[in-house]
C-alpha positions in Angstrom: -9.6 3.7 -0.7 -7.6 1.4 -3.0 -6.8 2.8 -6.4 -5.2 -0.2 -8.1 -2.1 -2.3 -8.2 1.2 -2.1 -10.1 3.6 -5.0 -10.5 7.0 -4.1 -9.1 10.2 -6.1 -9.3 13.1 -5.6 -6.8 16.4 -7.4 -7.0 19.5 -7.5 -4.8 22.8 -9.4 -5.0 23.7 -10.7 -1.5 27.3 -9.4 -1.1 27.5 -10.4 2.6 26.1 -12.9 5.1 24.1 -10.2 6.9 20.3 -10.0 6.7 19.7 -7.9 3.5 16.5 -6.0 2.6 15.2 -7.1 -0.8 11.9 -5.2 -0.8 10.2 -2.6 1.5 6.6 -1.5 1.2 6.5 2.3 0.7 4.3 4.5 2.9 0.7 4.8 1.7 0.9 1.4 0.1 0.1 -2.2 0.6 1.8 -5.0 -1.3 1.1 -8.6 -2.2 4.2 -10.7 -2.8 3.5 -12.9 -5.8 6.9 -14.5 -6.4 10.4 -14.7 -4.9 13.2 -16.0 -7.1 16.7 -16.7 -5.8 19.6 -17.7 -8.1 23.0 -19.2 -7.1 25.6 -17.7 -9.4 28.4 -19.9 -8.1 29.1 -22.6 -10.7 30.9 -24.9 -8.3 29.2 -24.9 -4.9 25.7 -24.9 -3.4 24.6 -21.8 -1.5 22.4 -21.5 1.5 19.6 -18.9 1.7 17.1 -17.9 4.4 14.1 -15.7 3.5 12.2 -13.6 6.1 9.2 -11.3 6.3 9.6 -8.3 8.7 6.2 -7.2 10.2 6.8 -3.5 11.0 3.7 -3.3 13.2 5.1 -5.9 15.6 8.8 -5.2 14.9 9.3 -9.0 14.4 11.1 -11.0 11.7 9.2 -14.2 10.6 10.9 -17.0 8.6 9.5 -17.8 5.2 12.1 -20.5 4.7 14.7 -22.2 6.9 18.3 -22.4 5.7 17.6 -23.7 2.2 20.4 -25.1 0.0 20.4 -24.0 -3.7 22.5 -26.1 -6.0 25.4 -24.6 -8.0 24.0 -22.6 -10.9 20.5 -23.5 -9.5 17.6 -21.5 -8.3 14.7 -21.4 -5.8 11.4 -20.2 -7.2 8.5 -19.5 -4.8 5.6 -18.9 -7.1 1.8 -18.8 -6.6 2.4 -17.3 -3.2 0.3 -14.5 -1.6 2.0 -12.7 1.2 0.1 -9.5 2.2 2.3 -6.7 3.4 1.6 -3.3 5.0 3.6 0.0 4.7 7.1 -0.5 6.2 7.0 -4.3 6.0 10.1 -5.9 4.5 11.1 -9.1 2.6 14.8 -9.9 3.5 17.3 -12.5 2.6 20.4 -13.9 4.4 23.1 -15.8 2.5 25.3 -18.5 4.0 28.2 -17.2 1.9 28.8 -13.8 0.3 28.6 -13.1 -3.4 26.8 -16.3 -4.4 23.1 -15.4 -4.5 20.8 -12.9 -6.1 17.2 -12.5 -4.9 14.3 -11.0 -6.8 10.8 -10.3 -5.5 7.7 -9.6 -7.7 5.0 -7.8 -5.8 1.8 -6.1 -6.6 2.0 -2.6 -5.0 -1.3 -1.0 -4.2 -1.7 2.7 -3.4 -3.9 3.5 -0.4 -5.8 6.8 -0.3 -5.6 9.7 -2.7 
């Protein structure tokens, strides 16, 4: 039984070029990703970003974007999106260079059960 949703914002600065978790669906929840915003904090150079969705039930990463270039001081805004996630699913980000990007997700988090 669903009891209602709560908007949750989760942000991370990408300090390495490793795949980095931005948001994980808690147990006993489902989530709907509403927006993903990535900002390039480097004033001089573009930065490359790859966004992925990890499906915990199949233990598989799926690309949401390819290697996307974000202009110096620019941003990528994925809005009006609906990505349904189950408990344990993850939104992750991989930067082409460390310390250039921040990524924020806005999700509707829904409690399942009592």
